[in-house]
C-alpha positions as CSV (number, residue, x, y, z in Angstrom):
1,M,-18.9,16.8,21.7
2,E,-16.3,17.7,19.0
3,P,-13.1,15.6,18.8
4,D,-10.3,17.0,20.9
5,T,-7.6,14.8,19.5
6,I,-6.0,14.6,16.0
7,V,-4.0,11.4,15.1
8,L,-1.6,11.9,12.3
9,V,-0.4,8.7,10.5
10,H,2.7,8.9,8.4
11,G,3.6,6.9,5.2
12,F,6.6,5.1,3.9
13,W,10.1,6.5,3.4
14,V,9.4,9.0,6.2
15,T,8.7,8.9,10.0
16,P,6.4,10.9,12.3
17,R,8.9,13.7,12.0
18,S,7.3,14.5,8.6
19,W,4.3,15.8,10.5
20,E,6.3,18.3,12.6
21,D,4.7,21.4,11.2
22,W,1.2,20.0,11.3
23,I,1.6,19.0,14.9
24,T,2.6,22.5,16.0
25,H,-0.1,24.0,13.8
26,Y,-2.9,22.0,15.3
27,E,-1.6,22.3,18.8
28,T,-1.9,26.0,18.6
29,K,-5.6,25.5,17.8
30,G,-6.0,23.7,21.1
31,Y,-6.0,20.1,19.9
32,R,-4.0,17.3,21.4
33,V,-2.0,15.9,18.5
34,L,-0.6,12.4,18.3
35,A,1.7,11.2,15.6
36,P,2.5,7.5,16.3
37,G,5.3,5.8,14.5
38,Y,5.3,2.2,13.2
39,P,6.6,-0.5,15.5
40,G,10.2,0.2,16.3
41,F,10.0,3.8,15.0
42,Q,10.5,5.2,18.5
43,I,14.1,6.1,17.4
44,E,15.0,9.0,15.2
45,V,15.4,9.2,11.4
46,E,19.2,9.1,11.7
47,A,19.1,5.9,13.8
48,L,16.7,4.2,11.3
49,R,19.0,5.0,8.5
50,A,22.0,3.6,10.4
51,D,20.2,0.3,11.2
52,P,17.1,-0.3,9.0
53,Q,16.5,-3.8,10.1
54,V,13.4,-2.7,12.2
55,I,12.0,-1.4,8.9
56,A,12.6,-4.6,7.0
57,D,10.8,-6.5,9.8
58,L,7.5,-4.5,9.5
59,T,4.2,-6.0,8.6
60,V,0.8,-4.4,7.9
61,P,-1.0,-6.1,10.8
62,A,1.7,-5.0,13.2
63,I,1.4,-1.4,12.0
64,V,-2.4,-1.4,12.2
65,N,-2.3,-3.0,15.7
66,T,0.1,-0.3,16.9
67,L,-2.2,2.4,15.5
68,E,-5.3,0.8,17.0
69,D,-3.7,0.6,20.4
70,V,-3.1,4.4,20.3
71,V,-6.6,5.2,19.2
72,K,-8.5,2.8,21.5
73,E,-7.0,4.4,24.6
74,L,-8.5,7.9,23.8
75,D,-11.6,9.1,25.7
76,R,-13.4,10.0,22.6
77,P,-13.0,9.2,18.9
78,P,-10.3,11.3,17.2
79,I,-9.9,12.9,13.8
80,I,-7.5,10.7,11.9
81,I,-5.4,12.1,9.1
82,G,-3.1,9.8,7.1
83,H,-0.6,10.6,4.4
84,S,0.4,8.2,1.6
85,A,0.6,4.6,3.1
86,G,-0.8,6.3,6.2
87,G,-3.9,7.1,4.2
88,A,-4.4,3.4,3.5
89,F,-3.9,2.6,7.2
90,T,-6.4,5.4,8.0
91,Q,-9.0,3.7,5.8
92,I,-8.4,0.4,7.7
93,L,-8.8,2.1,11.0
94,L,-12.2,3.5,9.9
95,D,-13.3,0.2,8.6
96,H,-12.4,-1.3,12.1
97,G,-14.7,1.2,13.8
98,Y,-12.2,3.8,14.9
99,G,-12.3,7.6,14.4
100,A,-14.9,10.4,14.4
101,S,-13.9,11.4,10.8
102,A,-10.8,11.0,8.7
103,V,-8.8,12.5,5.9
104,A,-6.5,10.5,3.5
105,L,-3.9,12.8,1.9
106,N,-2.4,11.4,-1.3
107,S,-3.4,8.0,-0.1
108,A,-1.9,4.7,-1.1
109,P,-4.5,2.3,-2.5
110,T,-6.4,-0.2,-0.5
111,E,-7.0,-3.7,-1.8
112,G,-8.9,-3.8,-5.0
113,V,-7.7,-0.5,-6.4
114,R,-5.8,-1.6,-9.6
115,V,-5.1,1.8,-11.2
116,V,-1.3,1.9,-11.8
117,P,-0.2,5.2,-13.6
118,L,3.2,5.2,-15.2
119,S,4.5,7.8,-12.8
120,Q,3.6,5.5,-9.9
121,V,5.5,2.6,-11.6
122,R,8.6,4.9,-12.0
123,S,8.3,6.1,-8.4
124,T,8.2,2.6,-6.8
125,F,10.6,1.0,-9.3
126,P,13.6,1.2,-6.9
127,V,11.7,-1.4,-4.8
128,L,9.7,-3.3,-7.3
129,R,12.5,-3.9,-9.9
130,N,13.8,-6.8,-7.9
131,P,11.6,-9.5,-6.1
132,A,14.6,-9.9,-3.7
133,N,13.7,-6.5,-2.2
134,R,10.7,-8.1,-0.5
135,H,13.1,-9.0,2.3
136,K,14.9,-5.7,2.5
137,A,14.5,-2.0,3.5
138,I,15.0,0.0,0.4
139,G,15.8,3.7,0.3
140,L,15.5,6.3,-2.4
141,S,18.3,8.4,-3.9
142,P,17.9,12.2,-3.8
143,A,16.9,12.1,-7.4
144,Q,14.4,9.4,-6.9
145,W,13.0,11.2,-3.8
146,R,12.6,14.4,-5.8
147,Y,10.7,12.5,-8.6
148,A,8.4,10.6,-6.2
149,F,7.9,13.1,-3.4
150,T,9.0,16.7,-4.2
151,N,8.8,17.1,-8.0
152,T,7.3,20.6,-7.6
153,F,9.8,21.8,-5.0
154,T,13.1,23.6,-5.7
155,E,16.2,21.4,-5.7
156,E,17.4,23.0,-2.5
157,E,14.2,22.4,-0.6
158,S,13.9,18.8,-1.9
159,A,17.5,18.1,-0.8
160,R,16.8,19.7,2.7
161,L,13.6,17.6,3.2
162,Y,15.4,14.4,2.0
163,E,18.0,14.9,4.6
164,R,15.4,15.8,7.2
165,Y,12.8,13.1,6.6
166,H,14.0,10.2,4.3
167,I,14.4,6.7,5.5
168,P,14.3,3.3,3.7
169,A,10.9,1.7,3.2
170,D,9.8,-1.9,3.7
171,G,10.1,-3.8,0.4
172,G,7.9,-6.6,1.6
173,I,4.9,-4.5,2.3
174,L,5.2,-2.7,-1.1
175,W,5.5,-5.9,-3.0
176,D,2.6,-7.4,-1.0
177,S,0.4,-4.4,-1.9
178,V,1.0,-5.1,-5.6
179,L,0.3,-8.8,-5.3
180,A,-2.8,-8.4,-3.1
181,N,-5.0,-7.9,-6.1
182,F,-3.9,-11.2,-7.6
183,Q,-4.2,-13.4,-4.5
184,R,-7.3,-15.1,-3.1
185,G,-8.8,-13.9,0.1
186,M,-8.5,-10.7,2.1
187,Q,-5.0,-9.4,2.3
188,G,-3.4,-6.8,4.7
189,T,-4.9,-3.7,3.1
190,W,-8.4,-5.0,2.7
191,V,-11.4,-2.8,3.7
192,D,-15.1,-3.3,3.5
193,Y,-16.2,-0.7,0.9
194,Q,-19.8,-1.4,1.8
195,N,-19.4,-0.6,5.5
196,D,-22.2,1.8,6.3
197,A,-21.1,2.2,9.9
198,R,-17.7,3.7,9.3
199,A,-16.9,7.4,10.0
200,P,-16.9,10.0,7.2
201,L,-13.8,10.0,4.9
202,L,-12.2,12.7,2.8
203,F,-9.6,11.9,0.1
204,V,-7.3,14.7,-0.8
205,S,-5.1,14.6,-3.9
206,G,-2.3,16.7,-5.2
207,S,-2.6,17.3,-8.9
208,E,1.2,16.8,-9.5
209,D,1.6,13.8,-7.3
210,H,3.8,11.2,-9.0
211,I,3.7,8.3,-6.6
212,M,0.0,8.4,-5.7
213,P,-1.5,10.4,-8.6
214,P,-5.1,11.7,-8.6
215,A,-6.2,8.7,-10.6
216,V,-5.4,6.5,-7.7
217,Q,-7.4,8.7,-5.3
218,R,-10.4,8.8,-7.7
219,S,-10.4,5.0,-8.1
220,N,-10.1,4.4,-4.3
221,K,-13.1,6.8,-3.7
222,K,-15.2,5.1,-6.4
223,H,-14.7,1.7,-4.7
224,Y,-16.7,2.9,-1.7
225,S,-20.4,2.0,-2.2
226,S,-21.6,2.4,1.4
227,T,-23.9,5.1,2.6
228,A,-21.1,6.6,4.8
229,T,-19.9,10.0,3.7
230,T,-17.0,9.7,1.2
231,E,-15.7,12.8,-0.6
232,I,-12.7,13.8,-2.6
233,W,-10.8,17.1,-3.2
234,E,-7.9,17.9,-5.5
235,Y,-5.4,20.7,-4.9
236,E,-3.7,22.1,-8.0
237,G,0.1,22.2,-8.1
238,Y,0.8,20.0,-5.2
239,A,3.2,17.1,-5.1
240,H,3.2,13.9,-3.0
241,L,4.9,15.5,0.0
242,L,1.9,17.8,0.4
243,P,2.2,18.2,4.2
244,A,5.6,20.0,3.7
245,Q,4.9,22.0,0.5
246,E,4.4,25.8,0.6
247,G,0.8,26.5,1.3
248,W,0.2,23.5,3.5
249,E,-1.3,25.6,6.2
250,Q,-4.4,26.3,4.2
251,I,-4.8,22.6,3.4
252,A,-4.4,21.7,7.0
253,D,-7.1,24.2,7.9
254,D,-9.4,23.1,5.1
255,V,-9.3,19.4,6.0
256,L,-9.7,20.2,9.7
257,T,-12.8,22.2,9.1
258,W,-14.2,19.4,7.0
259,A,-13.3,16.8,9.6
260,V,-14.9,18.7,12.5
261,E,-18.1,19.4,10.5
262,H,-18.5,15.7,9.5
263,A,-17.4,14.2,12.8
264,R,-19.9,11.7,14.1
């Protein structure tokens, strides 16, 4: 049987609201669509901005456990689509045995991926410039948001989406992701790149993405040495906030077709 459910996993600096167009798009095709938030994200964007402590308290294990609780309750394995940090969490879910197939859009790296392009450094500098930010929730200014997320958008559209979607991000998780490659043992974003049993995985990259450039996606894909299907696509002209950029409908349809065809 084909999957009947799609689980959409959001990234940092946004909430499940960032999937609003994709939810409607896939529901019109007859799918049940779930877009779970991180622990404490049951409130709206505006409330998280007003009191970001719940963001500062986040941990990777807590996020993964929350996502697993959603997926394990389903009658059959879903298609999982993650964006940015949600792409890394999607890879972790697959490694843990969940999902019929999965897509990682402009994915954050999992442990062991050490490619750090200059544009990524600039995009994450608001957090990584100060180690004290490990204990805080750090937001982006409108200009920083445009550079990291919407560099191919008009100023007006970038400003609208900033107001609609932006929240602070957990500084501790971002710092830990950087330090993970220099610490012994398995850290929070570790996956088994040799896991032959995991579901098929597609990486999708936007050519103009600043915060998670194509080089990051290519490196992440190359780390996988298992026999499980692992592919990568690149869309020209797309920035990091690919799910909200003009033309997203075609990408949503393309990745859904791939995910259904490869579902195990």
